[in-house]
N, C-alpha and C positions, 0 to 999 in steps of 0.2 A: 177835930175843931170845926165848928159850924162855919159855913161860908159867910163872908162879909158882903151883904147885899148893897151896902152903901159905898163900897170901894169903886173908884173910877179908873179908867184907863189912863196911862201916862201921856201917850201921844194924842189921844182924843178925850180930854177930860170931861167933855159934855156927855160921854157915854159910860154906861156901867161896865165894870170889869166882869168878864165871864165868871159866873159864880162858882163853877166847878172846875175851872182851869187847873187849879193846884190840888184838887182832890186826889187821894190815893185809893186805889190804883189809877194811874193815868190811862184812860181807855177811851175809845171812840164812843162807847155807850154813855159814859159820863158826860162827854162833850155834847151829845144829843140831849141828854137829860137836862143839862144846863141851859141849852137853847130853848127847850120847851118851857123852862121856868121864866125865861127873860124875853122871848121873842114876841109875846102878845098875840100868838096865833090861836089861842083858845081851843086847842085840840083839833084845829083845822090846818089849812095850808095858807100861809101868808105870802102875798106877792105885792111888793111896795106897801101901800097903806090899806089894802083890801084883803078880806078873808074869803077863801074858797073852800068848798067841800068837794074834793076830788075822789071820794070813796067809790062812786059808780064808774069813774074813769080808769081806776087802777088796772082792771083786767084787760083793758084795750089800749093802755099807754104804750106807744111805739117803742119807748126805751125799756120796757119791762116793768113789771109790778113792783119789783124790789125797791127801785128808786123812790116811789111814792110811799111805800110802806114805811121805810126808815125815816123819811123826812116829815111824816105827819106830825102836826103840832109845832112846826118850826117855820121860821121865815126863810123862804126859798127864792127870794128875789134874785140873788146873784146866779143861782143855779138856773132859774127860768130864763134869764136874759142871755146866758152864755151857752146853754145847751139846746136852745131852739133858735135856729138861724134863718129859717125860711119864712117866718111870719105867720105860719098856720096856727101855731099854739095860741097866739094873741086873739085870733078869731074865735077860738073855742072857749076862752075864759069866761065871757059873760054868762054862759050857760050854767056855770058852777058858782057864780057869785052868791055870797051869803050876806055880808055886811062889811062896813068899813071897820078897820082896826081901831081900838080905843086908845092905844099908846103909840108914840113915835117909834120908828125903827131904832135899833141899838147898833147900827152899823153906819159908817161915815160915807158910804159910796152912793153915787148918783148915776143914773142912766138917762140923761137928757137926750131928746131926739136930735138936737144939733150938737151934741157933745162928741168927744173923741171916740168913745167906743161904739156908740150906735151908728155913727156915720161910717166908721171903719167896717162895721159888720155889713153894711149895705154894699160897700166896695168889694169886700172879700167874696160875698155871695155872687156878685156880678162876675168877678174874676174866675170863680169856680168853673164856669162854662168853658174856660180856656185851659183848664188843668187836664192833663192826660187821664183817661178813664181807667187805665189798668193799674194805677198805683196801689190801690187797696189789695189787688191780687198779688202784686209784687211783695207787699208787706206780709201777706198771708204765706207766701212762698218762703220768705226769709224765716218767719216764725216757725213754720212747720219743718223746715230743713234743720233749724237749730234744735228743735225738739227731737227729731230723729237722730241727729248727731249726739245729743245727750244720752239717748237710749243705747247708742252704740259705744260711746266713750266710757260710760259709767261702768259696765262690766269689763270693758277692755282695760280700764285702769286697774281693776282688781287682778285680772289675768297677768298684766304686765309686771306686777310685783313678784310673781312666781318666776319671772325671767331675769330681771335685773333691777337694781335700785334706780338707775338713771332712767330707764324706760318707764318704770312705774311712776317716778316723780314727774316726768315730762307729761305723761298722759293725764295724771291728776291735775296738773296745772292747766292743761288745755281744757279738761272737763270743767274746772272751776270757771274758766272764762266763758264757756258755753252756758253753764248754769246761770251765771249772772246776766248774760246776754239775753237768754230766752225769758228770764224773769222780767227784764226790762221791756222786752217785746210784749209780754202779756199785759203789762201796764197800759199799752196802747189800746187794749181791748176792753178792760173793765171800765174805761171812761165812757164807753158807748152802750148800746142796747145789749141785753143779755145774749151771750154767745159762748160756745164751748171753749174758746181759746183763753178766756179770762181765768179758767180753772188752772191753767198752766202755772199761773202765779203762785199757787199753793205748793208747788213742788219745792219751793225754797224754804218752806216752813212759815212763810207769811200767809196772810189770809186776805183774799181779794175782797170779801164782803166788808171786813173791817177797814181795808184801805179805801174802799169806795167812800167811806165816811171820813176817815182821818186825812186822806189825800185828796180825793176828788171834791168832797163837799166842804172840808175845812181848809186845808192848805191852799188848794187852787183858788177858792173863792175869797180867802182872807189872808193871803200870803204875808208872812212876817208881821202880822198884827197880833193883838192879844187873843184873837180867835183862831189862830193857826195852831192846831193841836200838835202838829208834827214838831214844832219847836218845844212845846211843853213836855212832850214825851221823852225828849233827850235830856231834860233836866233831872237831877242836878249835875249829871256827869259832863254834859256839854252845854254850856250856857252861851247861846248866840246873841241874846239880847244885851244891849249895852247898859247893864246895871252899873250904877255909879259905885256901888259897894261890892262889885264882883270880887270874890276872894282870889288870892294869888293861885290857889290850887286849881280853881276853875279856869283861870287864864292859861294854866299849864296844859289845858286840853288841846292847845295848839300843837302839843307834842305827843300826848298819849291817845289822841283820837283813833289811831289805828286799832287799838285794843277794843274800843267800843264798837267800831265798825265790824270787826271780825266776829263778834259774838251776837250780832243783831239777829241773823237768821234763827239760830238755835234759841236765843233768849226769848224772842217773840213767840216762837213755837211753843216752848214750855209755858210761858206766861199765858198764852191763849188756852192751852189745855187746862191749866189750873182754873182760869176764869170760867171755862165751860163746865168743869166738874162742880164748881161752886155755884153755878147758875147765876153768875154776875149779870145783873140788869137784863135778865131774860135769855142770856146766852146758854147754849146747850151743845153737847157733843153731837155731831152729825157725820155723815160719810166724808164731808169736805175736810174735816180735821185729820183724816187719815191719808189724804193725798200725798203728803210729804214722805210717808213710809213706803210708798210704791217704788221709790227709787232705790233704797237699800235692799228691799225685797227682791227687786229685779237683779240687782248686783250680786246678791247671794245666790240666786237660782242659776245664774248664767256666767258668773265671773270666776268660779273655780277656787275661791278662797274660803277659809273657815269663817264661821260667823263672827268671832271676835275681830279678825283682821278685816273682814268686810265692813263692819261697823266703824273700825278705825279709818278706813279709806273714805267712807261716807262722811264721817265727822270732819276729816281734813278737807274734803271737798266743800262742805257746808261753811266751814270757817273761812277758807280762802275766797270762796264764791261770795260770801257775805261782805267781805272787805271790798271786793271789786264792785259789787252792786251799790254799796253805800258811798264809796268814793266817787263813783260816777254820778250818783243821785245828789249828793250834797255839794258837788261842784257843777251842777246843772245850771246854776245861775243865781240862786237866791241867797247864798251864804257868804257873800262878799262884803268886805268892809266899806264898799262903795254904795251899798244898797240901804234902803229905808228899813228900819226895824222898830217895833214897839219900843218906845223910849226916845226915839228921834222926834224932831219937829216936822210934821208933815207939810205939804204944800198949802193945805187949807183944812179947815174943820170938815168941810164937805167937798169931796173931790170925785172926779170921774173915775169909775172903776178901771177903765183901760189905762188911764194915765198912771194910776197907782201900780198897775202891773209892770209898767216900764220902770218905775222907781224901785221895784223889788227884783228885777232881773238884770243880769249881765250875760249877754248872749255869747256862747263859745264860737268864735269865728272859725276855728279850724275844723268844725264839723259842717260848715255851710255847704249845701248842695249835695251832700253825700247821704243817699237814702239809707244805706246799711248802718252808718254811724248814727244817723238821726234816730232810728227805731231801736237800736241796741245800746245807746249811750245817753238817752234823754236829750237828744239834740233838738234843734229848732225850738228852743224852750220858750222864747218870748211868745211866738205865735201859738205854741201848744197851750200856754196859759190863757191866752186870749180866746182861743177856739179849741177847747179840749176834746170835742167830739170828732174833730177832723183827723184823718190818718196822718201820721208823722211824715209820710212820703209826700202827701199833698201840700204840706206846709212849705216845702222847698220852693214852690212856685209862687208863693204869696208874699215873699219878702219885698219885692219891688213895690207892691201896693202899700205895705206897712211903712217902708222908709219914706215914700212920697207923702203918706199921711202924717208921719212924724214931723216932716219938714213944714207941712201946712199948719200944724198945731204948735210948732216950735217946741216939740218934745224931742227927747233923746233916747236912742237905743244904744245902750252901753255894750261894749264887746270886750272880750279877752280870750286868751287861749286856755286850753285845759290846764296847762302847767301854771299859768298865772292864776287861774281859779283856785288851785290848791293853796298857793301862797296867800291869796286874798281871803280864803276861808279861815286860815290860821290867824290872820290879822283880825278877823271879826271875832274869833274866840277870845282874843286878847282885848279887843276894844271895850272901853268903858265910857268914852266921851260921846255924848249925843251929837248927831249931825243935824243940820238945819236945811230942810228941803223947801222951806217957804221962799217965795219969790224966785223959784227955779234955781235955788242954790244947791247944786249937785256936786258931790265929790268926784273929781276926775282923776 
């Protein structure tokens, strides 16, 4: 069925509905294709209401060429504002200016100089001088240590099955926890400039390059709106949006979600392989697609089990590790019944991007100040969304600035514990009634 170009968003009826949001298969590539159709970038790069040709800048882009390659032909306003914190990028833009855009932006967010986000960015950059300088190295150490532990535990869990059921089960469970943790750690790195640690993400069967689109470019920039592809990818199995006609079987997702979470790693891996073989929207098989298989190969070579039993141990690790990864990810702060979702009434038709981020996040208070939990459990999530290129460890030191800023702008940073987040996630899967965030009406 052809997309309906006249369809409007529910929460922002002045804006067009993403034309390929509901296209099958639901992929990062279709999301980008839809943006190129609607963003008015004319094959260039759009920032606010101007078009730029960054072709000659791609090879020298400090963040790596990949970011500019995939975003060509789209509106990158939110990405530009949130990924360039020191002001240098703004001074380079005039050199690449082509012309003004012919159409208005199809997004509701503003970045006013005296607004919440832009003034917070200045305060955060000033505070960064007081943040300890070794925090990135500590994050690197945690990530590398978990990777080494995964390489030890994976074959050890195979060997343990030759000794006893209890020992084998225990080591598999520990290995699942390590796999989910190191995958979340790798997420800390694909938000930034190209680096080798982002490839660790692919050990899980997920694809860092697709996640740079679906997670960093879509979810982070447009959380819980019609442009958040991470929500659409879960449908129809998990329907987080407050549809008035949400069927009872979808509301029952509050109980069957563990099944969906458990098959995510393997499901995404198989799905990606099929799309690459079919050359979906330019995708093709590369060496990166085979990174997930290095783990079972290593387990077979060094674990002492037969091939069928090695595969069984690996599949068990993937299923349980997948559940752990997604349960931490979907309780990171966005999927609470207290948050704004497409279908709710927003604060305004045009709102500050930073204020919107507070409306779509409930911070997990039991992870506060813990570097290890922050980097392995999607912690410090409010500031991570506001400043995605900063290391998770650095964010611990910036919350006093954020809280003071919230008080000044009469905004609210909502909090809950991890266990409350699980309950609130289930409540959102059940929720059909729209919330009203206008005039600061926030569900508490």
